C-alpha positions as CSV (number, residue, x, y, z in Angstrom):
1,M,31.0,16.0,-35.3
2,K,28.7,14.0,-33.2
3,Q,30.3,15.3,-30.1
4,K,29.7,18.9,-31.0
5,I,26.0,18.2,-31.8
6,K,25.8,16.5,-28.3
7,W,27.3,19.4,-26.7
8,R,25.1,21.8,-28.6
9,G,22.1,20.0,-27.5
10,I,23.2,20.0,-23.9
11,I,23.7,23.8,-24.0
12,L,20.3,24.4,-25.7
13,A,18.4,22.4,-23.1
14,L,20.3,24.0,-20.2
15,T,19.6,27.4,-21.7
16,A,15.9,26.7,-22.0
17,A,15.8,25.6,-18.4
18,I,17.6,28.7,-17.1
19,L,15.4,31.0,-19.2
20,W,12.3,29.4,-17.8
21,G,13.6,29.8,-14.4
22,I,14.5,33.4,-14.8
23,S,11.1,33.9,-16.5
24,G,9.4,32.8,-13.4
25,T,11.6,35.1,-11.1
26,C,10.9,38.1,-13.4
27,G,7.1,37.4,-13.1
28,Q,7.6,37.4,-9.2
29,F,9.3,40.7,-9.3
30,L,6.6,42.2,-11.4
31,F,3.9,41.0,-9.1
32,M,5.7,41.9,-5.9
33,Y,7.2,45.3,-6.8
34,R,5.4,46.6,-9.7
35,H,1.9,45.3,-8.8
36,I,1.3,43.8,-12.4
37,N,-2.0,42.1,-12.7
38,T,-1.6,38.3,-13.3
39,E,-4.4,38.1,-15.9
40,W,-2.9,40.8,-18.0
41,L,0.5,39.3,-17.9
42,V,-0.6,35.8,-18.9
43,T,-2.9,37.4,-21.7
44,V,-0.1,39.5,-23.2
45,R,2.5,36.6,-22.9
46,L,0.2,34.1,-24.6
47,L,-1.0,36.5,-27.3
48,V,2.3,38.0,-28.4
49,A,4.2,34.7,-28.3
50,G,1.5,32.9,-29.9
51,I,1.4,35.5,-32.9
52,L,5.1,35.3,-33.3
53,L,5.3,31.7,-33.2
54,L,2.3,31.3,-35.8
55,L,4.1,33.7,-38.1
56,I,7.2,31.7,-37.9
57,A,5.1,28.6,-38.6
58,M,3.4,30.1,-41.6
59,R,6.9,30.6,-43.1
60,Q,7.8,26.9,-42.2
61,H,4.5,24.9,-42.7
62,P,2.1,27.4,-44.4
63,V,-0.5,24.7,-45.4
64,E,-0.8,23.2,-41.8
65,V,-1.5,26.7,-40.3
66,L,-5.3,26.8,-41.7
67,A,-5.6,23.1,-42.4
68,I,-6.0,22.1,-38.7
69,W,-9.3,24.2,-38.7
70,R,-10.7,22.2,-41.7
71,D,-11.0,19.1,-39.7
72,K,-13.8,19.2,-37.2
73,K,-12.2,16.6,-34.8
74,S,-8.8,18.4,-34.9
75,A,-10.3,21.8,-34.5
76,A,-12.3,20.6,-31.3
77,Q,-9.3,19.0,-29.8
78,L,-7.2,22.1,-30.3
79,L,-9.9,24.2,-28.5
80,V,-9.9,21.8,-25.5
81,F,-6.1,21.9,-25.4
82,S,-5.9,25.6,-25.7
83,L,-8.3,26.1,-22.8
84,L,-7.7,23.2,-20.4
85,G,-4.1,22.8,-21.4
86,M,-2.3,25.8,-22.7
87,L,-4.2,28.5,-20.8
88,A,-4.6,26.4,-17.6
89,V,-1.1,25.7,-17.2
90,Q,0.2,29.2,-17.8
91,Y,-2.4,30.9,-15.5
92,T,-1.9,28.5,-12.7
93,F,1.7,28.6,-12.9
94,F,1.8,32.5,-12.7
95,A,-1.0,32.6,-10.0
96,A,1.1,30.1,-7.9
97,I,4.1,32.5,-8.3
98,K,1.9,35.6,-7.1
99,H,0.9,33.7,-4.0
100,S,4.1,32.3,-3.2
101,N,7.5,32.6,-5.1
102,A,8.9,31.5,-8.4
103,A,11.0,28.7,-6.8
104,T,8.1,27.1,-4.9
105,A,5.6,27.4,-7.9
106,T,8.2,25.8,-10.2
107,V,9.1,22.8,-7.9
108,L,5.3,22.2,-7.3
109,Q,4.6,22.0,-10.9
110,Y,7.4,19.5,-11.4
111,S,5.3,17.0,-9.6
112,G,3.3,16.8,-12.9
113,P,5.4,14.0,-14.2
114,V,4.4,11.8,-11.4
115,M,0.8,12.4,-12.0
116,I,1.5,11.5,-15.7
117,A,3.0,8.2,-14.5
118,V,0.0,7.5,-12.3
119,Y,-2.3,8.3,-15.1
120,M,-0.4,6.0,-17.7
121,A,-0.5,3.2,-15.1
122,L,-4.4,3.5,-14.7
123,H,-4.9,4.0,-18.4
124,S,-3.0,0.8,-19.2
125,R,-4.3,-1.1,-16.2
126,K,-0.9,-2.0,-15.2
127,W,0.4,-1.8,-11.6
128,P,3.1,1.1,-11.3
129,T,6.6,-0.1,-11.4
130,L,8.8,0.1,-8.3
131,A,10.4,3.3,-9.7
132,E,7.0,4.7,-10.2
133,Y,6.0,3.9,-6.6
134,L,9.2,5.7,-5.3
135,A,8.7,8.6,-7.5
136,I,5.1,9.1,-6.0
137,I,6.4,8.7,-2.5
138,L,9.2,11.2,-3.1
139,A,6.8,13.7,-4.8
140,V,4.3,13.5,-1.8
141,A,7.0,13.8,0.7
142,G,8.8,16.6,-1.2
143,T,5.4,18.6,-1.3
144,F,4.8,18.0,2.2
145,L,8.2,19.4,3.2
146,M,7.9,22.4,1.2
147,V,4.3,23.0,2.1
148,T,4.7,22.5,6.0
149,H,8.4,22.6,6.7
150,G,7.8,19.4,8.6
151,K,5.1,21.0,10.9
152,T,1.9,19.2,10.7
153,D,-0.1,22.0,12.5
154,S,0.7,24.8,10.2
155,L,1.4,25.6,6.4
156,S,4.7,27.4,5.4
157,I,2.7,28.8,2.3
158,S,-0.7,29.9,1.8
159,G,-3.7,27.7,1.0
160,Q,-4.1,29.5,-2.2
161,A,-0.4,29.0,-3.1
162,L,-0.7,25.4,-2.6
163,A,-3.9,25.1,-4.6
164,W,-2.5,27.0,-7.4
165,G,0.8,25.1,-7.4
166,L,-1.0,21.8,-7.5
167,G,-3.4,23.0,-10.0
168,S,-0.3,23.9,-12.1
169,A,1.0,20.3,-11.9
170,V,-2.3,18.8,-13.0
171,S,-2.6,21.1,-15.9
172,M,1.0,20.2,-16.8
173,A,0.0,16.5,-16.8
174,F,-3.1,17.1,-18.9
175,Y,-1.1,19.4,-21.2
176,S,1.6,16.8,-21.8
177,I,-0.9,13.8,-22.3
178,Y,-4.0,15.3,-24.2
179,P,-2.6,16.7,-27.5
180,A,-0.8,13.3,-28.5
181,G,-3.3,12.9,-31.4
182,L,-2.8,16.3,-32.5
183,L,1.0,16.0,-32.5
184,T,0.9,13.1,-34.9
185,R,-1.0,15.0,-37.6
186,Y,0.4,18.7,-37.2
187,Q,3.7,20.5,-36.5
188,T,4.2,21.4,-33.0
189,P,4.6,25.3,-33.7
190,V,1.2,25.2,-35.2
191,I,-0.6,23.6,-32.4
192,I,1.4,25.8,-29.7
193,G,0.9,28.9,-31.8
194,W,-2.9,28.6,-32.2
195,A,-3.3,27.3,-28.6
196,M,-1.5,30.4,-27.2
197,I,-3.5,32.8,-29.3
198,I,-6.9,31.0,-28.3
199,G,-5.9,31.0,-24.6
200,G,-4.8,34.6,-24.6
201,A,-8.0,35.7,-26.4
202,L,-10.2,33.9,-23.8
203,L,-8.4,35.3,-20.9
204,G,-8.4,38.7,-22.7
205,T,-12.3,38.8,-22.1
206,I,-11.7,38.9,-18.5
207,H,-8.8,41.3,-18.5
208,A,-8.2,43.0,-21.8
209,P,-4.6,43.4,-22.9
210,W,-5.1,47.2,-23.4
211,N,-6.4,47.5,-19.7
212,I,-2.7,48.0,-18.3
213,S,-2.2,48.4,-14.6
214,G,0.8,48.6,-12.2
215,Q,3.8,50.7,-11.9
216,W,5.7,51.0,-15.3
217,D,9.3,51.9,-15.8
218,I,12.3,50.5,-17.8
219,Y,12.5,47.4,-15.3
220,T,8.8,46.6,-15.9
221,L,9.2,46.9,-19.7
222,A,12.3,44.8,-19.7
223,F,11.1,42.0,-17.5
224,T,7.9,41.7,-19.4
225,A,9.6,41.6,-22.7
226,F,12.0,38.9,-21.2
227,I,9.0,36.8,-20.0
228,I,7.4,37.0,-23.5
229,L,10.4,36.6,-25.8
230,L,13.3,34.9,-24.0
231,G,11.3,33.0,-21.4
232,C,8.6,31.8,-23.9
233,L,9.5,31.9,-27.5
234,V,13.4,31.5,-27.3
235,A,13.2,28.9,-24.5
236,F,10.7,26.8,-26.4
237,Y,12.7,26.8,-29.6
238,A,15.8,26.1,-27.7
239,Y,14.2,23.2,-26.0
240,L,12.8,21.7,-29.1
241,T,16.1,22.0,-31.1
242,A,17.7,20.2,-28.0
243,V,15.1,17.3,-28.4
244,K,16.1,16.8,-31.9
245,L,19.8,16.8,-31.2
246,I,20.1,14.7,-28.1
247,G,16.7,13.1,-27.6
248,P,13.7,13.8,-25.3
249,Q,15.0,11.8,-22.3
250,T,18.3,13.6,-22.0
251,T,16.7,16.9,-22.7
252,S,13.9,16.5,-20.2
253,L,16.5,15.5,-17.5
254,L,18.5,18.6,-18.2
255,A,15.3,20.7,-18.1
256,S,15.1,19.7,-14.4
257,A,17.6,22.6,-13.9
258,E,14.7,25.0,-14.1
259,P,13.5,24.7,-10.5
260,L,17.2,25.0,-9.3
261,S,17.6,28.1,-11.5
262,A,14.3,29.7,-10.2
263,A,15.4,29.0,-6.5
264,L,18.7,30.4,-7.1
265,F,17.7,33.7,-8.8
266,S,14.8,34.1,-6.3
267,L,17.4,33.6,-3.5
268,L,20.2,35.9,-4.9
269,W,18.0,38.5,-6.6
270,L,14.9,38.8,-4.8
271,K,16.3,37.6,-1.5
272,V,13.3,35.1,-1.0
273,P,14.2,32.9,1.9
274,F,14.7,29.2,1.0
275,T,15.2,26.9,4.1
276,V,16.6,23.6,4.5
277,M,13.4,22.2,4.3
278,D,12.6,23.8,1.1
279,W,15.7,22.6,-0.5
280,L,15.1,19.0,0.8
281,G,11.7,19.0,-0.5
282,S,12.8,20.3,-3.9
283,A,15.5,17.6,-4.1
284,C,12.7,15.0,-3.4
285,I,10.4,16.3,-6.3
286,I,13.2,16.8,-8.8
287,S,14.7,13.3,-8.2
288,T,11.3,11.9,-9.4
289,I,12.2,13.1,-12.9
290,F,15.3,11.0,-12.7
291,L,13.4,7.9,-11.4
292,L,10.7,8.2,-14.2
293,A,13.4,8.8,-16.9
294,R,15.0,5.5,-16.2
295,K,12.0,3.7,-18.0
296,K,12.8,2.3,-21.3
297,Q,12.1,4.8,-24.2
298,P,10.8,3.7,-27.6
299,A,13.7,2.9,-29.9
300,K,12.4,5.4,-32.5
301,I,10.6,8.6,-32.0
302,D,9.2,10.7,-34.7
303,L,10.8,14.3,-34.1
304,K,9.5,15.7,-37.4
305,K,6.1,16.1,-35.8
306,G,7.4,16.7,-32.4
307,N,6.5,14.2,-29.5
308,K,6.0,16.8,-26.7
309,V,4.8,20.3,-25.8
310,Y,6.3,22.2,-23.0
311,P,4.3,24.5,-20.6
312,V,6.8,27.2,-19.4
């Protein structure tokens, strides 16, 4: 029975990672070939997924859905997280895809865990461990290889792509650290649902969801639906279920399949060139996840409230 639960968790974690990777590639297709507006896509994704998630939360945790707004401190934290966490990480990620490709954007975002390790070391006023130092070096080296292909006099991606990619990593770090207090008091779907709706509503003031642009056909509709439903809602639930079954450390390691899936789908489907330097840089950045995961985890983790939120 335990073996079945373990394999179920592994399959769910890998499914979430693959769905996230495909979702990024679908976004790249929509930007490149259907000229879909980035702000519109992120707005619709956040609003639709947020509403569906909150409807699910209302069935499972009806009291908490509105209770979070009755506490001024919690409400203020939710607003900050919605804007600087949820909206920022979603928008910077898709903007990085638009200016580069899904594989590059995903790998750059995965330098976020290193930023988290650096922050935690500074916050606790402790020198980083040897593994953390090595992770930082690998993250910098990997980013350098992907951005320059080893040539110091030129960039292999645009300055905008680099800025949005690193912005996505910083947003991912903030997104992962900031809501810790909220997660001890409220269920994860409640926080994520509200954050998506608030973030989508704010971005909607810049580009209204009914202001639809681009070329629409069956592929545009199908890939947009995939990004919203499978790449956001289903992937999120699959990941959280995996966390409950096999723990956050194993699940987060399996999620490192996301950059690989994004790279493979971009290469095989969209024919995006991925050079040896790109693969080497990706390997350096992804390896940091394994190094950081070797740190000892707490013996007990409260999985009822949820201990993490996931950006993509």
